[in-house]
Backbone as CSV, one residue per row, in Angstrom:
resi,resn,N_x,N_y,N_z,CA_x,CA_y,CA_z,C_x,C_y,C_z
1,MET,-45.947,46.476,43.173,-44.967,47.253,43.891,-45.262,48.752,43.803
2,VAL,-45.935,49.152,42.753,-46.255,50.575,42.619,-47.150,51.014,43.768
3,PHE,-48.086,50.150,44.144,-49.001,50.479,45.235,-48.245,50.693,46.544
4,VAL,-47.301,49.819,46.818,-46.581,49.869,48.096,-45.713,51.113,48.200
5,PHE,-45.012,51.464,47.128,-44.025,52.541,47.218,-44.518,53.892,46.711
6,ASN,-45.671,53.948,46.076,-46.202,55.236,45.617,-47.484,55.637,46.340
7,VAL,-48.431,54.724,46.437,-49.741,55.067,46.990,-49.725,55.089,48.516
8,LEU,-49.134,54.080,49.139,-49.157,54.022,50.604,-48.420,55.175,51.278
9,PRO,-47.247,55.601,50.813,-46.642,56.781,51.456,-47.530,58.025,51.364
10,GLU,-48.218,58.191,50.245,-49.144,59.323,50.110,-50.311,59.181,51.090
11,THR,-50.781,57.950,51.270,-51.855,57.695,52.230,-51.410,58.022,53.650
12,PHE,-50.201,57.612,54.004,-49.691,57.930,55.339,-49.501,59.442,55.507
13,HIS,-49.155,60.136,54.427,-49.020,61.596,54.480,-50.379,62.247,54.734
14,ILE,-51.414,61.742,54.068,-52.768,62.281,54.275,-53.232,62.012,55.704
15,ILE,-52.949,60.802,56.207,-53.293,60.488,57.600,-52.573,61.448,58.541
16,ASN,-51.324,61.752,58.231,-50.537,62.658,59.071,-51.126,64.068,59.079
17,GLN,-51.694,64.506,57.947,-52.277,65.841,57.875,-53.609,65.922,58.606
18,ASN,-54.389,64.824,58.594,-55.747,64.868,59.129,-55.862,64.406,60.579
19,THR,-54.791,63.918,61.166,-54.835,63.468,62.560,-53.724,64.162,63.338
20,ILE,-53.430,63.619,64.488,-52.339,64.149,65.307,-51.039,63.998,64.526
21,VAL,-50.223,65.030,64.525,-48.968,65.006,63.775,-48.098,63.866,64.287
22,GLY,-47.624,63.053,63.358,-46.759,61.943,63.712,-47.420,60.587,63.589
23,VAL,-48.747,60.544,63.565,-49.441,59.256,63.469,-49.174,58.610,62.116
24,GLY,-49.241,59.381,61.051,-48.964,58.841,59.718,-47.528,58.369,59.583
25,ASN,-46.602,59.137,60.154,-45.192,58.724,60.129,-44.996,57.419,60.879
26,PHE,-45.625,57.308,62.049,-45.507,56.089,62.845,-46.083,54.888,62.100
27,LEU,-47.263,55.058,61.498,-47.869,53.954,60.746,-47.019,53.577,59.538
28,GLY,-46.435,54.562,58.873,-45.568,54.282,57.733,-44.336,53.495,58.131
29,ILE,-43.701,53.918,59.212,-42.515,53.200,59.693,-42.891,51.785,60.106
30,LEU,-44.006,51.637,60.807,-44.457,50.318,61.242,-44.753,49.412,60.049
31,PHE,-45.430,49.956,59.022,-45.769,49.155,57.846,-44.524,48.713,57.089
32,PHE,-43.610,49.641,56.829,-42.425,49.278,56.049,-41.479,48.381,56.846
33,LEU,-41.470,48.511,58.162,-40.699,47.582,58.993,-41.289,46.172,58.901
34,ALA,-42.611,46.068,58.944,-43.265,44.765,58.797,-43.011,44.185,57.412
35,LEU,-43.023,45.028,56.386,-42.733,44.569,55.027,-41.303,44.060,54.922
36,PHE,-40.360,44.751,55.563,-38.963,44.317,55.569,-38.804,42.971,56.272
37,ILE,-39.465,42.809,57.414,-39.372,41.549,58.158,-39.987,40.407,57.354
38,ALA,-41.082,40.661,56.651,-41.684,39.622,55.810,-40.737,39.218,54.688
39,GLY,-40.096,40.180,54.064,-39.130,39.868,53.012,-37.920,39.138,53.540
40,LEU,-37.457,39.524,54.716,-36.299,38.870,55.323,-36.607,37.421,55.681
41,SER,-37.789,37.167,56.227,-38.143,35.791,56.585,-38.303,34.925,55.343
42,THR,-38.798,35.490,54.261,-38.891,34.751,53.005,-37.511,34.416,52.475
43,THR,-36.589,35.355,52.569,-35.215,35.118,52.119,-34.553,34.017,52.939
44,VAL,-34.765,34.034,54.246,-34.194,32.992,55.109,-34.759,31.632,54.727
45,GLY,-36.040,31.553,54.438,-36.648,30.293,54.009,-36.068,29.791,52.704
46,ASN,-35.836,30.686,51.765,-35.252,30.288,50.483,-33.816,29.807,50.648
47,VAL,-33.045,30.475,51.474,-31.659,30.062,51.711,-31.629,28.709,52.411
48,GLU,-32.585,28.473,53.292,-32.649,27.191,53.994,-32.851,26.033,53.019
49,VAL,-33.670,26.221,52.008,-33.883,25.181,50.998,-32.600,24.921,50.223
50,ILE,-31.893,25.959,49.846,-30.641,25.806,49.092,-29.587,25.100,49.938
51,VAL,-29.465,25.492,51.199,-28.474,24.872,52.086,-28.807,23.399,52.303
52,ASP,-30.077,23.072,52.453,-30.480,21.679,52.629,-30.139,20.852,51.397
53,ALA,-30.332,21.422,50.213,-29.978,20.712,48.980,-28.474,20.494,48.888
54,ILE,-27.691,21.488,49.258,-26.227,21.351,49.226,-25.769,20.314,50.254
55,GLU,-26.385,20.309,51.437,-26.033,19.303,52.444,-26.369,17.896,51.966
56,GLY,-27.431,17.754,51.187,-27.793,16.446,50.640,-26.781,15.944,49.636
57,ILE,-26.166,16.852,48.901,-25.156,16.477,47.907,-23.857,16.101,48.600
58,VAL,-23.475,16.865,49.591,-22.201,16.651,50.302,-22.421,15.581,51.312
């Protein structure tokens, strides 16, 4: 987790300084949005297993 929240934002900042202004910000937003969607889909999968187990009991 240290890599994701410490190193990558610094990398996107360096990209922003060395290219057209805003490219690093755009890539950062895109990356963290994809990370959020991956975490959300994993959470939905885990809840689905729990709900299926509860439905089996009831």
